[in-house]
N, C-alpha and C positions, 0 to 999 in steps of 0.2 A: 755464568757461573763465578762466583768471588768467593773466599776464604773470609768467614763472620769473624771467625774465632778458632784459635787452636792452643791444646794444654797438653802436656807431658804429664800424665799422672802413674807414679810405678814407673813399671814399662810398658804402659799405654800410650798411644796418641790418637788425642780426639780433636776431629778436625772438623767444624760447623760450617756448611757451606751454604749458601745463600744464592737462588735464582733473579733475575728480574722481575716477578713477581713476588717475589718477598717471602717465598716457602724455605722453609730450613731444612737439611739435612743434617747427616752424622755420619762422617768417615771413619771407622776403626780401623785400626794396625798396628803392629807390633810395632814402638816407637826406634828400637833401631835397625827398623827397614822404611825407613820416611823417604831413604832418597830411591826407591824401589818403586813407588806410587806412580804409576803412567796414570798421564792426561787422556782419557777416554772420553769419549760423545756418549754421555749417558742425559738420562736427566737425574734431577734431585730427588730423591726417594724423602717424604716428608715425616718429620721425627715421629709426628701424633698422626695414626686414622680416627678419624671421626664419622658417626653415620647418624642421623636421627630421624624419629620417625617423619613422613613425609617428604625427606630428601629424595632427591634424582635417587636411582641404583648406577651402581657400576656402569662402565661401558665395556667395547670389548671382549662380551660376552663373557662378562663376569656374573652378570645377576643369578644369583641362584648358589653360585660357588661362593661368593666372597661379598660382605660390605663394606668392604674396603677400597680405597683408588675413586672413590666417588666425588664429585663436585664440592661436599661439604669439605671435606679435606683442602682441595685445593683452593678456595678460599682463605684457609688460616693464612695468614701473612706475619710474619716478624714484628712484635711489638715492644719488645725489650729483651736482652741478654745482658747476664752478668754472673762473675763467680762471688760466694760469700762464704766464706768457710770452708767447708768439705762438699758443698753442692754448688753445681753449676746449674742455675735454673735459665730457661730459656721458653717465654711467654708470647704466644701467640695468639692471635684474633682476628677477625671477619667483620664484615661491615653492619651488621646485626647485632655483632657485642657476644656471641659468642667464643670466649678464651677459654682456652688450654695453657696450664703451666708443663713442660718437660721437667724435671726433675733428673739430673743425675749424681750420685755421691759417689765417695773415695775417701778413704783411711788408708795412712802408712801401714802395710802389711797386706793389703789388701790384692788379689789379684786379677779383681773382678769390680765390676760396675752393680749400683745399685739405681734401678732406673722405675720413674713410676708417673704417670699423668695424674694432675688435676684438671677438670670441669668444671668451668664456673661460669652463672646462669648470666651475664649482663645485660639480657635482653628484657623487654616488657611482660615479655611471658613464658607458660613451662616449655620446658625442653626437652622430650624422652628421648632417650640417648639407646642407641640398640646396638651400638660397637664404639667403644673406646678403650685404644691399644693401650698397655702397661710400657712396650718395647713394638717398636718398629725402625730397620736399622738398614736399610740399603746399599747400593754402592758395591757388592761383592762379583768377582774381584777385582781390586785394585791392581794387581801383581801380574795378570796373565793377560794377553792383548787379546781384545773384540770377545767375544763372546764365553770365551773359554771352553770351547771344545772337547770334550773328553778330561776335563781336569776335577770338573767340581763334582764332591759326593753329600751325600743328604744321610747323616748318620741320627737315626732315634733311640727310643730302649721301650720294647714291648715289655707288657706285663701280664701276666693272667695267674691264676691263685695257684699256690705250691711252685710257679715259674716267674719270678720277678726279676725285670732288668735285661734282658736279652736282647744285645745290640744288632742294629738291623742299620743296613750300609746299601744306598743304592746310587747309583750315578745320575745325576741331574736329566739324563737322555732317557735312563729308563722309567726316569719319573714325570716324562714329557712336560718336562720343563725348559726346554730348549726355544728360546724365543720365536716367532713365526716369520714368516720370511719378510711382509711386509713392516713387522712390530706392533701392528695394531690389537690384533686378540692377546686376551691377558692369561697366562697359565698361573694355576693355584693347584698347591697341593693344600690342604684343609686335614686336620688333624684334630683330636682331643680325648678328651673325657666327659661322659654326662651323668652328675650325681653326685653322692654324697662320698665316695669312694675313689677321691682322684686318680688315686695309680692302680684303672684298673681297665686293660688294652693296653695304655704308654703312660709312659712318665713324664710329666711336664718337663721336657729335656730335647732338645736340638740343638743341633749342630754341623756345618756346613763346612767341607775339606775344599780346599786347592792345593789338591795331589800334587799336581806342577811346582808350583810356588811353595811348598810345605808352607802353608798356614792354614788355620783353623780359628773358625769363630762359634763358639757356642753359647746358649741360653736355657736360662731354667726361670720357670713360672712360683711365684709359690702364692697357692693358691688352695685352698681343702673345698673347694665345691665345684660346678663347673668350668672348664675352661677350654680352647682353641688355641692352636699354632697356623701360622699360616707361611708358605712359602711361596712365593711370587715371582713372577717376573714378565716383564714388557719389552725391554732394552736389553743391555749388554749386562745391565747389573742386575743379580740376585736379589732380593730382599724376605728377610726372614721378621714373622710379629710373631707376639704373645700377647694376650687378653683374655680377660671373661668368656667364656662363650657368647658368642653373641645370638641377637633375638631369632636365625633361622638356623643356628647350631645348636643353643640351649636356651631359647626362649626366654631371654634374658632384655631386658630393658627398665631404663630407671630416670622416673620423671624428676627434673632439677626445675624447683620453682625460681622467680628472679629473686636474685639475689645468692642463694645458694650452690655449695658446691658436692664434687664426689671425688673420691680421688680410687683409682685400681690397687688392685695388689702390685706388690712389688715383682718385679725379675730383675734377673741379675745376667751380666753378659761380660763376656772375655771372647782375648782372641790373641794368640800363642802364634812362635815358627813351633812347629808339629803338629798330630795331629788330635784327633778327637779324645785320645785318653789323655795326652798333656793338656788340654785344654779344658777336659772335664774336673780334672786336678784342681785348677786354679779356680772354678766356680765352688768350690766346696771348703776356698778360704773364706768365703761369705758363710757357711754352714757353720763354721769354726768361731768366727764372729760372731754367731748370736746362741751360741750352745753353752746352758747355764753348766756343762759337767765341763770343762774344756779344761780347767784347771786341776779337775782331781783324777786318782788314782783311775783303773777301770777296775768294776767289781766283778768278782765271780759270784755268779749265783748256783740256786738248786732251783726248781720249777717243777712241782710234783704232777702236772699235768700227764704226761706220760709216761707214770708211774701207778696213779689211781685212777688213771680217766674218770674224772670225773667226782670224785669220793674222797675231799679230801678233810675227811673226818678227825675229832682230836686225837684219836689213837692210831691212826695212820701218820697224822703228823709229828706226833711223838718219837712213833717209831722212823721215820724219815730223821728227823731231828737225831734220833740217838746215832744210825748209820752213818751219816755226817760231820757230825760235830768233831772239832779237831782238825779237818783236812782241808782247810783256807778257805772255805766257802764264806760270803759277806751278808748273802741275802737268802734267806727260804719262803719261796710264793708258792701261795695257797691259790690255787686256780679255781675254774668254774666248777662247782656244787657246792659250796658250803650253804647256801641259800635252800635247797633240795627240803622239800617235805616229803613226809613219809609215802606218801600215794601219787606223788607227783616226781619226775622225773626233772634232774638240773636244767635240760635243755627246754624245757616249758616254763619252768620256775622263775627265771630271772627277772628283773622289775623291780619289785617292791626290797631288795635287799634287805630284807629279816634273817639274822641268821637262824640257821635250826636250834636252837637249844635244847629239843628235847632228844634225840636220838645223835644226832653228829656231835652237838657240842654238849653235852651235860652241862659242864662247869663253867660255860660262855666263852666267847671267841678271845675273851685276855687270857683266859688260863692258856689258851695255846698260842698266845701271843709270846706270851709267859717261857713257856716252856723253851719256844725258839730262842729268845733270848739267852737263855738260861745255858743255852748249849751256843751261846758267842755269837748267833748270827742276828740281822734285822730281819723282824717280820714284814712278809709282802701279803697282798691280800689281789684279787682281782674282780673287776667288775663290765659290766657292759654298761657305761651310763647311761647312753643317750638312747635307748634302743629299752622293750619290755619284751616280753614273753605270753605267749596267752593262757596259760595258768597264773599271772600275775595281777592284783586287785590293779595296779599302773592301768593294768593294759584297759581296762573300760572306765577311764578316767578321762573323757575326750577333754576337760576344759585343758589336759596338759600335753595333747597329742596334735601332732601335726596332720594337716588335711588337705587333700585334691579334689578341686568341685565340692567343697563342702563335705568329702565323705572321708574319716581318717583312712591313713595313707596303711594299707594290710599287704604285707608281701607274707603270705601264710603263718609264721611264728612270731612276726614282730611286728610291733608297731614303734613310731618314735615321737621320741619328747618333743612338744616343741623349745628348740633352745634357742630364742628370740624374749622369751617371757621370765622376767624376775618372780612368778611363783615356782617354774620349774627349776630355776636355779636353787631356790629358797627348799624344794624340798630333794635335792640332791645335797645342798646342806645336812639336810637332816639325815636322810640317808646311807649317805656316802660319808662326805668331810666328816660328822661327827662319828661315825664309826670307827673311822680310822684315829681321829682323834684320843676317843674314849677306849680301844684297846689298843693301843701303842704301835700301829700300825707306819710301818715307814718307808715303806714301797707299796704301789697304786699300780696295778698293769688294766688299764683303758683297753677292752677291746670292742668291737663295732664289728658286728657278721651279717650285714645286709646293708643295702643302699634305697636310697628315698627316690631314686632315677631320677626323672626330669625335673623335677624339684615340690613347690608345695604353693599354697592359697599365698600369695599378695595382690593387695590393689594393683602391682607393676606388674605383676606376670609369674610364672613359676619359676623361673631362673632367679630371679630378686627375691623370691620368698627362700630359696635353698641358700643362695649365698648371705643372706641375713641370720640363717639358722647357723650356719655352719661358722660364720664368725663368733657367733653366741657359745659355739663349742669351743672353740679360739678361747674365750670371754671365761669360760669354767675351767679350763686346764689352768689358767692364771690364776683364780678364784682358789683351788685347789691348794696352788704353792704357794699363795699369800697366807692363806689359812694355817697351812702345814710348813713353816722355814725347814728346808733340808730333805722335805718330801721327793722320794726319786720316783718320778713319773716312766711309766712306760706307755707307749704310742702302740697299738696294736689295732687291726681289722682284718679279720681272716689272718693271720699273719702279717703279707705286706701292702696290701691296698690305701695305705694312707701315708707314704713314707714320703712326703713332698713338703718342700720347706719349710712352710708355716706352721703344721701340725709339727716337725721335727722341732724348731724352733720354741714351742713351748715345751718339749720331752728331753728325758736326760739322755735315752736309748726309746728303740724301737723293736720289736718282732720281726724279724727280717723276712722271714716268710711261715710258712704252716709245712713247709716240709720237714718231717720230725725224723724220719729216717733214713730217708732217701739218699740213694749212692748219687743223686747230684745236686749236694745239699753244697760242696764245695766249688761249685761252677754259678750257681745263684749268688752265693758271698762275695766271689771275686768279681761279678760281673756288676754288684752294688759297689762297690768302689768307685764307681767313675758317678753317682748319683745321690749316693747318702757318706756320711762319715764313718769311715769301720768303727769309730767308739762308742758311734752310733748304733752300732746293729747288733743286737745278739741273737745268737746263732746257736741252734739247739744241738747239743752233743747227747741221744738218746743209749743208753748202754743198756745190752741185756745178758743174763747172765750167762746163754751162749753164745755170745760173743765171741769170736776168737781173737787172741793180741794183735792182730794188724785189722781188725773191724775197733777194736777200741784204740786203739793209735788213731786210725783215720777219721775216726768220729770226732776225738779228741784235738785234732790238729784244724781240723776244720774251722774251730771259734776261734782259731787265733786269727784269721778274717777278720771277725771281729773280735764281740764280746761271749767270754765264757758263760754257757747257761745249760748246765746238765738234768739230766731225768731219767726216768727210767729205772732196772732192777736193781737197784742201788743198794737194796738188802741183800743181794745175795751172789754179790759180785764177790770171786775168788780173790788170795791173797794177790796172784799174779797180776790178777786183772786191776786190783786195787795199787799195786805200784805203779800200773801206768797212769793211772786216774791220779798220783800222787806227781808223778812226773810231769804229766802235761802240765796241771793248776801252778806248779812252780816254775816250768818252764814259761806259762801266760805271765806271770807276775814280772818274770825276768824281761819281757818284751813289749810290754803293754803301753812302754810310754811311747813306744814308735810305731804301737797301733793306732793311738789315741795323735800322735803328732807326727807323722811321719807323712808321705807322696809315695803313691803307688804306681808301680810299670808291670804292665802285663804280659806275659808270655805265651806261648802252646800253640798245641793244634789237638782238637775238640771236634768231633763227630757232629753233625746236624742236630742228631737225635740228645736232648740231656737225660731223655727217662731211661735210656739205657747208652749212655757215654762211651765211645771210646776215643783213646788219646791219652795228651794229660796237660797239664797248664800248671804255671808257675803264678805266683803273687811276690813281688819283690818291693819291698816295702821301706825307705828309708827315712832317714830321719839324722843330720848332719853327716856324721861319720860311722854312723850305724846300719845296718840292715837287717830284717828279719824275709828270708824266704821260705814260703809256704809251698809246696810241692806236691803235687795229686798227681798218680796215674789213675786211667781208667777201663777200660777195655779194649780188645783189639791187638795189635802189631803194636809195644811201643819200643823208643830206641835204647839201647844198652845205655846211653847216659845223656844230660842234658846239661848245657852250657848257658850261665845266665849270665850279663855283665853286670856288675856291684858295685859300689863305691868304697866296701868295707876292703880290707886288707889282710884280717887273720880271721880264721871258723873260733868263734868260745863256745857253743855249746849245740848241738845234733838231736833231734830228738824223730827213732823211727822207729821202723818194729823189724826189719830185715837185716839190720847190720850194714847198711848202706854205704857205701865209699863217697866221704865227699873232700874234695881238697880246693884250692885256690890256685889257680892259673893265669897268669897274664891277664891281671883284672878281671877276672872270671870266677864264678864259682863253677866247679863242675860237679854234678850230683849223680852216683850210678841210680839205675832203675832195674828193679829185679822183677816185680809181680805187679797186677792189675790191682788196681783197686788201691792202694798203699796210701800214704804220705810222707813226708819227709818236712821237716823243721828246719830251718839253720839261723841260730842267732849270730851276728857276723860284726865285728868293732875293727879298730885300730888296732 
């Protein structure tokens, strides 16, 4: 094994290694720890894993577990390698003319790499791919001798409806990823998600930590359709791979004709000294580069869903606008129900997107939007653009709908528009984009409340049909922004089922969850700091007239873990409750630059149950010399006080409900805890 090339980009060391057969792999390490890299007896893990229909299947009992590590991959040998501008390109070819180009991109300010793979068919016959990796990194860990027994931990992020982002950490031994006694058997841990809700079960995220050397590698995949990740091992080196869900896992195949090419979704990759919390923050530097709102102040929103529960009629919107005007809100958003018909409930009526101007909006939608503007706010409106419900006319327009085996995909109360078709985009241009334009809406919430599942009809198979459909959805998000410059777009999918990088990249922000009034809201919001930017994480604060001031304080401080979005009984709050709301909005506006631009550190001790949580947590988010600490208590026994290391030197502002004593002491914030389910926010600076 020889070094083909070596690069230092920022604080990352990229060492390309080549074996005698011409195979090329990548060793990634913190640049300042180059001298600690061990010379270990392991094989080069190829830059790209490839499998095509008809290829020999994997050895070492891998068949049925993986399509990686087959002879199709081992035949790919170095053709060229170069750096040009911000891109390092490695071209690999086999004797038949199959060609892959592995690209690594990096720019100043990024703490992570962007990777993708392009396959080009330079053979004389079609090639049907059923696996092509976006990222394939091996040779972990170069810092601990041998197979690093007891040192390696795999971190993943689980997700469920109203319970997004739960960190799951398991040792390599628990996952049966120790090498076999001869090194013959292939060990594989494969996981992913199938369908059009890419964050349902798992986030497309994984990290491998060498807990002994205190080094962590982390990756994310930017993919709105079915995806998979694999952690593999055959020798002393551990490998992690990210890709579209392959043929066996997600029914994906793609036929590439001679002379044609196909490029994978992007993956993000980093390594650092530290653990999963530090590595995850580094991946988010790529999210920040993609984010359209990275230079704008975070807004304050009111969404009326938990106020009217599906009845955002003109009169209700006028009352809400009157109740909240002058309190510092930037947007007032009408949620589901504005299209409901007299004899049909709003949940069954979605899909035609024709406002009910008979009973709900007798003066037209524009009149309602104008009332919101007159109250000093920008109007927003809800759509579920890519689906239609049973009582809509669109539900029966088969020419616009996705099919599987020739039959319209039906999930009880949802049909799905075929986002690959221009006539579908034209339909949505007429019904959605023109409605926004003609009525003066400046904000759109795009919801998505079911999943296509395995896929839809396509000559190459269901998985490729799904991939193309979801790429069509991304194109429509871009089309909305091009049609209405300055439009603010919220990404929602029953809350947080679409919190993956490609959809976040075409959105200003996202609904963090459908946890509207739950005690676990701050737990979910804090865990999402590892996976999306807090400045894109819109958090519910649903206020009720019967809420105590402690509860109001708790609900509002929850939103300091992201973007403040109020709802609830806003017309019936007492003067004391409104005083607390106004205090929270003012506090949020004081610290929102830290939420947008900072880096998070995680503290606390929380019980296994999120629904009935016990313990406490704190997020300290730092930006330069400023720090925002957001502290929450839950049930059970609590410490009298907590001590949090911070960079700031003095306390500038505190928000709490129990007159909690806070102080700085020897570089730590010391905060007194007094009660269960209380919240404390502390703003610190020089």
